[in-house]
C-alpha positions, -999 to +999 in steps of 0.1 A: -510+809-827-506+778-805-528+748-812-538+733-778-547+696-772-558+681-739-561+644-732-588+634-707-594+601-688-610+595-654-584+603-628-555+617-649-530+592-636-529+564-662-543+568-697-543+606-702-508+613-689-496+584-711-513+599-741-499+633-732-464+620-730-466+600-762-482+628-782-458+654-769-430+632-782-447+630-816-452+667-817-415+673-809-403+647-835-424+665-861-408+699-852-441+713-840-431+719-803-435+757-805-468+754-823-487+727-804-493+726-767-501+692-751-515+685-716-540+662-698-566+662-672-592+639-655-630+640-655-627+637-617-605+653-591-597+623-569-560+623-577-555+661-581-518+669-574-507+633-576-481+621-600-488+595-627-494+559-616-460+542-611-469+516-637-476+544-662-443+559-654-425+525-658-441+517-691-434+551-705-398+551-693-392+516-708-404+529-742-382+560-740-408+586-731-403+614-706-429+631-686-433+650-654-469+649-643-493+662-617-530+652-620-557+678-623-594+679-630-608+692-664-628+724-661-655+736-684-638+770-687-608+754-704-628+748-736-624+784-745-586+780-748-585+745-762-586+735-799-591+697-793-601+677-763-592+640-766-613+615-746-598+581-738-631+563-737-668+567-745-677+576-709-652+605-709-665+616-743-701+618-729-690+635-697-669+661-716-696+669-742-721+674-713-696+697-696-691+718-728-706+753-725-715+755-763-722+731-792-689+744-807-670+733-776-687+699-776-676+694-812-639+698-800-642+665-781-630+634-799-621+598-790-584+591-793-587+558-811-609+574-838-575+585-852-564+549-856-578+533-887-570+499-874-590+503-842-623+490-857-655+497-839-641+496-803-627+530-798-622+528-760-587+527-745-594+503-715-586+515-680-555+496-669-557+508-633-571+477-616-550+453-636-514+443-641-485+457-662-499+440-694-529+464-693-505+494-692-485+480-720-516+474-741-527+510-733-494+523-746-497+503-778-532+518-784-520+553-776-490+550-799-511+537-828-537+565-825-511+592-820-498+588-855-532+597-870-538+624-845-505+640-854-515+641-891-548+658-882-532+683-858-504+690-883-530+698-910-548+722-886-515+739-877-505+743-913-540+755-922-536+783-897-503+793-911-516+795-947 
């Protein structure tokens, strides 16, 4: 049974596709590619059908990540097929929990940086869209740091299902 994770930011062109690409690489490295499905979406549909922001693509490529991306808007109906919905900031967390059809679905929503023990109290991944390349590089660092802890959590869930 496939474990499904969806990363969500605002427009699905910066943070969430970056998180999707990084986490998919971690899943592949861990040998879980056939067991874990990774995708992303946005809370809004402004960029639906667009590729990732060129700065996101550039930062990911420079770090050795691959990713073909088309933006899409998160839909409430998706909760039924998802195991984990990862919000990139507190605003996304609130929006997704409001959108959740049931309390069980709302409980599937978590902040990405909650999986990074070094994150401290600020669990938001700042939106790099209106800034320069340094914001995208900082975003990648935060995503990579949290992805290690997220992988441990997902791996435990996958192994628990197999037991």
